[in-house]
C-alpha positions, 0 to 999 in steps of 0.5 A: 516522497514520490509524486503522482507524476513521478509514479506514471513516469516509472518504466520497467527494467531488466530487474524489478526495482523499488522506489521509496515513498515514506514510513516504510512504504515503497513502490516495487516496479516489476519487469512487466511494469506492474507497480505495487505499493508495499510496506516493510515493517517489523513485528516481534523481531521479524521483518514482514512485508504487506502488499497494500495494492497496485497503483492505478492513477485513475483509481478514485480520481473521478469518484473518490472512495471513502476509507471504509471502501478501501481494502488491502490488495486492491487497485489504489491511487497514491493518496489511497495507498498512503491512507491504507499505510496509516491503517497498516501502521496502526495494526503494527502499533497494536502488535498485529500483522496487517499482512496476516490480517489481509490474508484472513479478512482482506478488509480493513476494520471500520474502527481502523478506517474511521480513526 
């Protein structure tokens, strides 16, 4: 598992690269230095990728956000990304695509956030 300190130390390279975290989630570091949390999963035999959100080490630090306030695609901390990963995994367990749900609603339903 990656830590906040390790995340802050990641630097851009010539090519984009991945740093794994857990449960299919990883951080993609682009050549511009953007750090995004992504989740790879299989649904109906097809591989899909969900971009959980961009990393910001100050997100939620001073004013922690409730799970109901989190949405796929927003700027999040490591802890918030892991919380959204749990939500995404629940979608997959139910046979639903979190990536397609993100594209349609861009919001986490209440029943997923509270579980």
